[in-house]
N, C-alpha and C positions, 0 to 999 in steps of 0.2 A: 401654683401651690403647694407647698412642702411642708407644711404645719397641718396634721388634721386637727389638732386643738383649736386654734385659730380658725379654721374653717368652720368647724361646727359652732364656735361662738357667733361669728359673722349671719351664718345662716339663721341661727335663734334671734339673732337682731333683725334680719330682714323679715323674719315672722311677726314679730313684735310691731315692728313698722308698719306691715300690712293690717294688723288687728286695730291699730290707730288710726289710719289714714283710710282705709277702706268703707268703714262704715258711715264715713262724710264726707267722701268724694267718688265712692262707689267702686267696683270691681273691676281692674283694668281689662281690656280685651284678651291680653295674654298675661295672665296671673303668672305664670312659670318664668317668663321672660322678666316681668317686672321684679318678681323676686331675686333672680339671678343677678339683674342688675343691681339692685339695692346690696346684696350682698358681696357682690365686686367692690361695690365703692366703699361699704364699710371695711373689707379686709385691705383695700388700697391704703384707707385712712389709717387703720390699725399699724400695718408696715410701714408706713411713713413716720408714725409717732414711735414704733419702734427703732426706726433708723437715726429718728433725731434725738431719742435718748442714747443711743449709742455713741453719737459724734460727740455729745457732751460728755461722757463718761471720757471718750477718748481726749478731748481736751482739758479734763481736767488731769491727764495722766494716769488714771487709775486701770486702764488699759490699753493695749495696743490697737492700733486702727483694725477694724474688722473688714471683710471682703463684703462688700454689698451682696453679691450673688447668692449668698445663702438666705437672705431675706426678701428678696426681689420678688414680689407678686407678677406674675404673667399668666394670662386666662391659656387655657390648654386648647391647642389646636386640633379641632376634631371636625374640619371641615373635609368633606368627601369621606368620612367615615363609615364603614358599613353598619354600624352600630346606630340608626337613626333617633332610638327610643330615647328619651333623656334619661330615664331612672334605670333601664338596662345598662346604659354607656357608665354612668356613675357607679352601678355595682361593679362591672368589668374593671373601673378604674382603683376603686376601693382594694379589690381583691389584689393586692399587689405582692409580687413573690419575693420580698423582703421578708415577709411574715410568713409564720407556718399558716397552714391551712386552718388550723383551728380558730388563730387569731384572725386570719383575714375575714373568716365567717362571723365571730363574733363581733367585731370592729363595724363590720358592715351591716349586720342586724340590728346592732345599736344605733348606728347612724343613721341609714337611710332604710331600713327594714321597718323602722318605728317600734321595734319589740324592747319591752324593759329588760333589766338585767334579770329579773324573777322570771322573765318568759324565758331567756335564754337560759339562765341555769336549769330549767326544767327541760328545756329541750336537750341540754348536754347532761344531763342527772348529775349537777355538780351543785355547791354551795353559791349564792350571791356574792358573797365577797370574792369568790373564784373569778366570777365573771367582771366585776369591776376591775381586779388586777390584772386580768388578760386584756382588757381595753387598754389601761395605761400604760403595760409593758409594751402593748403594739404601738400606741402613740409614740413612746420614747424611741423603739427602736426607727421608725420612720424618720422621726427628727435628726435622730443621731446619724443616720444613712443619708440625710440631706436629698431624700426621694424625692424624684420629680413625679408628679402623677400625669402620664401621658396615655392616651387612648391605645390600647394594645392592638396588633396586628398579626397575622399569619400565625408564626408559632407562639406568640404570645398569648393569643385569644385562647387555644389549645392548652396552655400550662395555666390557664388561669380558670379555667372550665369547671374542672371538679368543687372549687370553692363556690364557683357561680351557682350551679346546680343546687349544692349543699343549701346556700343562701336562701333560695326559690323554694326549696322542699321545707325547709323549715318554717317560712314565713307560712306556707299553707297549713303545717300540720297546727300551728299557733291558733288560725283561723278554724281549723276542723274542730278543735276542741279546745277551748280558751283557757288558759291557765287560771285565772282569777275574772271575778266580774259575775254579774248576773245572767248574762246570757253563755248558752252553754258552748256557741259556736258563733264564728265571725265571719259571715259569708264574705264580706268586703276582702279580706285579707286573703281567703280563697281565691277568690276570682282574678286579684290582680297578680296573685302567684301563678294561676293559669294562664294570664295573657302573657306573664313574662318567659312562661315556660315554652310558649307557640312562638314567642319571637327568637328563643335560641334555637327553636327547632329549624324557623326559616335562616339563622345565621350559620350554625352547625349543621347542616343535611344530613351530613355522612357519619355523624357520631351518634353509635345506637343506643349510649346511656342518656343521649338528650330525649331521644324518642321514648327511652323507659321511662324519664320523668314526666314526659309529657302524658304519657299513657296513664301512669297512675294517677296523676292529679285530674285528668279528665274524668276516670272511673269514679274516684272518692268525689270529686264535685256533683257527679251526678245524683248522689244520694243525698244532698243537701237540703233539697225540698221535703225530703220525708225525714230527716233525722229532727225535727223539731215540730211541736204539735201548736194548734192554735192557741193554746196558752201559754206557749214558751216552754215548757217541760220537755225535755229531751226524749225522743221516742227511738227504741234501741232496735237493734236490727232486726231481730227477728219478730218486733212488733208492726215494722214500718209496713207501709200500704207501698208495694214495688210498682203498683201503677203510676206512683208520682215521682218516680225515678227517671231522671231525664235520658230517654233513648237516644237522643242527639248526641249528646257528651259519652254516652257509652258506645255508639259507634265509633266516636271520633278516637276514645281511649284503645278500642279493641284495634282501630287501624294502626293507632301508632305503636302499640305493643307487635304487630305483625312487622312494621318496620325495623322495630329494634331486634325482634328475632331475625330477620332476613338479613341484618348488616353483623349476624353473629354475636349479639348482646344477648341473649336470650338468660344467661345466667349472669346479668349485672345485677347491681345493688338496686336500682329503681327499677328495672324490668322485672326481677324476682316478686318483688311488692307490687307491681302491676298484676304481674299472672293472678296472683292470689286476689287482687281486688276483681280481677276478671270471673275466677271462679263464682264469685257472689253474684256479680253483673249477668252471668250467664245462666243462673238459677232463676226460673220461673217462680219457684215457691222457696221457703226454707227446707223444707225437706228434700228439694232436688240437689242441695247444696254439696259440692263434691268435698266433705272435711278431710279425707284420706288424702288426696291430690293436696291441699291446703297444707296439712300437717308437714306432707314430704317436701314442698316449697319452702315450709319456715326451717326445716331442718336444715337444707342448702343454704339457705340466708344465713343460718346461724352458724355454718362454716366458713362462710365468705366474710360476714361482719360480726363477730361473737357480740352479743349484747345482752344484758339483763331482760330489757324489754322485748327484744324477738324472742328470748326464751320462754316469755309470760304469753306472747302469742303466740308460741308452738304449744305450749303447754294447752290452751283452749281448745285451737284445732285437735290436739291429741284427745281431749276429753269428749270431743263429739264424735270423734271416729273410733276412738277406743276405751271410752268409758271415764268417769272422773278420777278413777284410784289410779289409773296411770298417769294422770295430770298432776297427781297431787305429790307423786313421787318428783317430778320436775321442780315443783315449787318448793317441796322440801331443800331440795339442793339450791333453791334462790335464796330460802330464808335466811341466810347470811351476809348476801351480797351487800356491800356498802352502798353502791350507789341508789339503792331501795328503801334505804332506811328513811323513813320519814317520807315516802312516795305512798300515796293510796292505792295504786294499782296492785301492789301484788296482795292486799287482805282483801280488795275486791274480788278479785279474781278466785281467789281461794274460798271467800265467801258463797261465791257462786257453786263452786265444785261441791262445798260441803252441803249446801242446800239440794243440790240434786242426788247427793247420798242420802237424805233424811237426817243429818245431824243437824236438826233446826238451831239448837241453841248456841251451837258452834259457829254455826252461819252467820246468826244475828249478830254476835258478838264481832267475829270479822266486818260484817257491815258497817257497824258502830264506828269501830276502829279507823276503818275507811273513810269514813264522813268526818271524823275529827281532823284526818291529815287533807281531806280536800280544800281546795281553796276557791273552787267555782261554786257559786250558790247552786246554780241548776243540778251541777252533779252531786254535790253533799245533798239537796233535799231528796233526788234519786235514791242515793246511798241509804239514807234515814229512813225512808218508805220502806227499803227492804230489810233494813235492823227491826223494823218494829213488825215483820211480818207481812206487808202488803206485797202482792205478787210482782216482780218486774224480772224481764229475761235480760240475759246479758248478751250485751253486743257482740261477744264472741272475737271479736279482735280488737285487744286495746290498742291505742294510737301509738304507731312505733316511733320514738324520739331518737333512736340509734343512730 
């Protein structure tokens, strides 16, 4: 298949067919294989229609005879491939080197990750139209290059790995703090991303950043049971019952971080974030948190991958280790950052710092502004509560979308 747009349409047709037929005849024993077969048939039909249309045009003399190779639909030969998982294999296929890494990730998140344009836009701190344009350009590029999607192997797997890791990371991030809707978290996305990260660990066991990403997701996922109360309201880090943190996942995360460090990846993008998460995981109580070390790690991360969100995270850590005044100086430098314009993170962090300085009126105004910008209902309610003076404790580490 060489036309991503056509593949997307045929996959949607297969899902519609399933919604129409399965309620009447029952769900097949292998739903994935059923959808794949229907999608393939729809694709073949579409290609045949296209070829008949082209032939008729040629007969009318309005264009020369085209080479059928460019429209022939043939299934990818994946027999014996090391990537046994269907979704992971498709992610590797979609992250094609004909595209830039950002284009690979954006298109894959949309087509396979199930993320909306708004969710991808928040991940990249860009406007939604930018995401739509990026996807359209990616499809045109693939079509113009007559790209054949085949399972990568050897060096090809290594070449696509950064984009694949990015896809998995951003899927998890969307699950950890949802962009919109009524629920603050989407655990299904988190656990699916964690499953994929573990599979990549098995596929590329000697790559340190693979273990760094797995460590980060294991450690972050360990907090999921404690992040939402029985009423569905967010429970922020300092308020969480740490007895509810999943110790098995923490152990797996610490082990994966050790493997990343042993392979020379201690200062990789994901390993650094995992080391930050490990600081929280190792603290038996809030007071035991090594905020100085967290601030230091965020400083290293900011040098490795400069980002306004990383700076926000660093500001929070600095506020805990050196006081809120030192952190406000960092926020002042971020005030004119275009990527944070219209984002609720900056005023929410600023509101917390001002509250800790006793500047209550300014703090409440910042929380109110953050609530106006927040698109997630649970997060908006939390910010409104702080704007009206109800006590809530800042989580300390805003979600990193960089």
